[in-house]
N, C-alpha and C positions, 0 to 999 in steps of 0.2 A: 382684576381688570385694570387696564392702564388709565392714566389720569385723563386722557382726552377721549376715552371711550364713551359712547352714549349710555346713559343710565337706563334708557328704554328706547326701543324703536317701535313701540306699539302704535299701529295705525288705527283708524276708526273702524275699518272693516276687518272682520276675522278672516283668516285664511281657510282654505279647504283643500288640503293636500291631495294629490292624486295617488291612489294605491298602485303599487307595482312590485316587481321582483327582479332580481338579477339571476341569470342562469347559473352564475357562480354558486348559488345556494344548492344546486343539484349536481355539483361536480362529481360526487361519488357515483351517482346513477349514470352519469355521462361516461365516466372512465370505465365503469363496469359494462358499458354497452347495453344497459337496460333501455336507454333511449338514445337516438341520434339527435342532431340539432332540430330537425323538423318535428320529431316526436316530442321533444321537450317543449317546443313552442306550442304545439297543439295541446299538450297537457296543461300548460300554464293557462291557456285560454279556457279549456274545458272545465278545469277545476276552480276557476275564478280567482287566480292569483294576480291577474292584471287589473286594469288594462295596461299599465306601464310595463315596458319590457326593456331591461338592460342586458347587454351582452358584452363579454370580454373579447376583444378583437382577435388576439393571437391564440386564444384557446378554443375559439369557436369557428373561425373561418380559415380553411386551409389556404396557405399561401399569403395570408394577410401580411402587409397591407395591400397587396395586389388583388383587386376585386374585378373580375370580369363583368362586362355589362350584362351578360345573360344571367349570371348568378345574382347580381344586384337586383335585377328585375324579378327573378324568382323569389328572392327573400322578401322584397317589399310587397309582392303580391300575396305571399303566404301570410305575412303579418296582417295585412288588410283583410284577407279572407277570414281569419279566425277572430278578428275583432280586437286586436291589440294595438298599442301605440308605442312606437320607438321613443325611448326617453334618453338613454345614455349609452354610448359606446366607450368601454374602457380601453384606453390606448397607453402605450409604454413610453417612458422617457429614459430608457437605459442608455448610458454612455459607454458601457462596457461590452458592446456586442462583438467587438473584435478581441481576439486573444492577446494581441501584442500591444494594444494601445487603446486610449479612450477617444471617443469622438470629440472633435473640436466644435466650437459653437456653430459654425456654418453647416457642418455635417449633422449636428443634432437638429438644427432647424429644418433641414431638408428631410431628415428621418421623421420628424414630427409632421411636416407638411404632407407627406405621403399618407400618413394615418388620418389626418384631418380630412384629406380628400376622400379617403375610403369611408369615413363616417358620413360625409355628405352624400356620397354615392349610394350608401345603404339606407339613407333616410333618417339618420340620427341627428337631432338638433343640438346635442351636447356630446362633447368628448371629455371623459374623465381623464385628467392628467395626474401623473404620479407626483408625490410630494418632493421628490428629489430635484425637481427642476427649479431654476433660480429666477429671481425677479427680472434679470436682464433677458433671460430666454423667453419668459412669458411676454415681456414687452415686445420682443422681436416677433413673437408669434401672433400678436394682436391683429396686424393687417392681414395675415393669412387666414385667421379665424373669420374676419369680416368678409374676406373674399369668398370663402366657401359657405358662409352663413352658419357656422358651427360655433357654439359657445364653449369655451375652454373652462372647465370647472376643476381646479386643482383639488385633490382629495386631502382633507385635513384628517389625519389618521394618527392614532396612538403610535409612538410615544409622544408625538407632538399634539398640539391643541390650539384652540382659536387664539389665545393670548400669548402663544409662544413667539419669541422674537422673530423667527423665520417666517411665521405666518403673518405677523404684523408688518414685516418688511414687504411681503407680497401685497398685502392690502394697501399699503401706502403707495406702492408702485402702480397698482390698479388706479388709484385716485389720480396719480400724475398722468397716466396714459389716457384715462377717460374713455376707454372703450367699453361698451355694454356687453361685449363678447368675452370679457374676462371675469371669472368668478371662482367660487369654491364649491366643492362637494363636501358636505358635512357628514363625517362618519361617526356614528354613535359610539363606536368603540373608544373614542377619546374621552367619553363621559360615562364610564361604568360605575357601579356602586358595590361590586363584589366579584370574587373569583367564581367562575361558572361551576355550579354543582355537577354538571355533566362531565366537565373536565376532571374534577376531583374523582368522580366515579371511574373515569378512564384510568387515572393513576392507580386507583384502588385495584382495578383489574390487572394492573401491571405489577402488583405486589407491594405498593407503597403502604406503610402502616398508618393507622389512624393518628398516631402521635405526630408523624411527619406531616401528614396532610393538615393537621391542626396548626402546626407551626407555619406552613406555607400560607394559610389563610391569615394567621396573625401578622405575618410579615407584610402581606399585601394590605391588610387593614391599617397597619402602621404608615405605609406609604400613602394610603388614601387620606388619612388624617393630616398628613404633612402637605398634601396637595401635589400637583404635577411637578416633575423635576424642573429645577430652575434652568438647567443647561445640560449639555451632553455629558459633562463630568459627573453631575448628579445622577443622570440616567445610568452611566457606567457603574457607579457605586451600587446602585440598586440592583443592577444586573448581577454584579459580583456577589451580592449578599444572598441571592437565590441560589447561585452555584455553591457557595459556601455552606448554606443550609443543607443542601442535598448531600454534600460530602460529609458533613458532621453526623448525618444520620445513616451513613453507610450506603447511600444510593447516589454515588457520583454520576451514574448513568442518566439520572433524571435532571441533573443540574442545569444543563443548557435548555432543556425543555421548560423547566420552571421559569428560567430567566426570560426566555423569549416570550412566553405567554404572559408572565407576570408583569413585564414592563412594556411589551410591544403590542399586546392584544387587549389588555384591560387597562384603559387609561383612567386616571383618577381625577380628571378635571371636573368641575361642577357644571351643571346644566346651563346656568346663566352665563357661563364663559362664552357660549356661542353668540351672545349679543355683540361681542367684539367685531364680528364679521357678518352679522345677520343681513345687512343690505346686499351683500355680495354672494349669499348662498343661493346657488342656482339649482342644485340637486342635493338629495340626501340619501346616504346609505343607511338604511335602518338596520345597522349591525346588531345581531343578537346571537345568543348561544344555546338557548333552550327554553322550554316551557315547563313549569312545575305542576304539581298536583292541583294547585289552585288556578290553573290556566293563566298564569302570569309569568313574565320574564324576571327571574330573581336577580340577575346581574346587571341588567340594563334598565334604567328608569324610563321605560317606553312611554308611560302615561305623562310624565313630566315633560319629556322631550316633545311629544305631540302638542301638549298644551302651550309650550313655548313657541313652537312654529305657528300654531293657529293664532295665538295672541299677537304675533308679529306679522300677520298677513301673508304667510308663506302659501303660495299657490302652485308650487312646482311639484314634482313627483318624489315619492319616497320608494326606493327600491329595497324591499325586505332582503337583507343579506345575512343568511344563516351561516355562521362560521363554525358551528358545532360539528359539521360533517367531518372535520379533520380528525376527530377522535371518537365521535359517537357512531359506532357500528351497529347499535342495537335498536335504534328507533328510526322511523321513516321521516326523511326530511320534508316530505310533502305534507304530512300531518302536522309537523312542527310549524311549517310556514303558515298553514291554514290557521292554526291557533294563534300565532303571533299577529297575523293580520286582523284577526278578530279583536285583539287587544287594541290595536291601532284605531280601528273603527269605533270601538267603545270609548276610547280616550277622546277622540274628536267629538263625539256626541256629547260627552260630559262637559266639554268646553263651550257647547252651544253651536258647534259647527258639524262638519261631516267629512268623511273621505270620499273623494270622487271615484266611483267604480264604473261609470259608463264611458265607453270608448269615445263616442262622439263628443261628449262633454269634455272629456280629458284632452282630446285633440285640440279643441277650440281654446280651452283654458291654457294649455301649454303654449299655444301660439301667441296668446296675449302675454304670458309670463316671460317669455324669452324674446330677445331682440329680433327684429324682422329679418327674414331671409330673402327679401325681395332683391332681385338682381344677383343673387349668389350663384356660384357654380355648383352644380350637382351632378 
């Protein structure tokens, strides 16, 4: 933690996070056309994965960010009908959408404005912003967020972490701007404690030897003990060592895969690193990768993360974000989400609090948690 960081932001009242899920967790079922958008939303409600509902704009809404009035009305009516609550809409900050050039600042702001407008139209109070955006751009977007009543919550995602210089620069700019509509989405993947066993199993099914997998785990553990990378050069060296390890063991085809996952998916920051930005955390991605035979998440310290949020008065939503679907073809994502959310509820109870699972209560609590939308464009 930096020298000027608070040693604790613990308030008198415990938080009671809102249970929720992102449809991203069910991407494999969506791509396989087992469920369409409406079917997924209805299943989330029927199986009790809500009440919080997070959606990714470009992957879920045809033509996004253009949203017709009729579609927006249908969507909002559907969510209300099944008893869910819109929490966060994931939007993009891609500057490379043209083949021949990057977007300039004015073009990026307009590109983002259209997505923020779409979030408001669909009834989402938060827009998740990608980590690539700069403090200058976030400052420029603040009045637009206020105009539409949509909180911009930039995602803190591995390989970065709460005390990373880029994140601290954003936090400092937020303080300067002073808008309550700027904040962060805390992604638990920045604070993992181990390489996911389900991913190791996927490599095993691709022919990786036990010796190689053991070395992958040892290398990741070495990086965990050292802490998160100090800068991008350090990150690059770690990336290269995973590639080299695969090549040395005769599996160069797995090198990039090891490196991307080992450095960009399993972040080695410690849980209390989130204290650096705790007052600005508006939303949480409950990133996880699987549930073991003891009905726990072996790679993500879910219980410690819930305890930290509760102790620091967090009353926003947690979107369970199951990332294991990328490689796990043999287990149901729905059952895995069910079991992970049970861990969250148990952890909240162990801290003397609870997860909010009632839609009406969640809607009221989220309204109090986030800045007022009075007078905003929708």
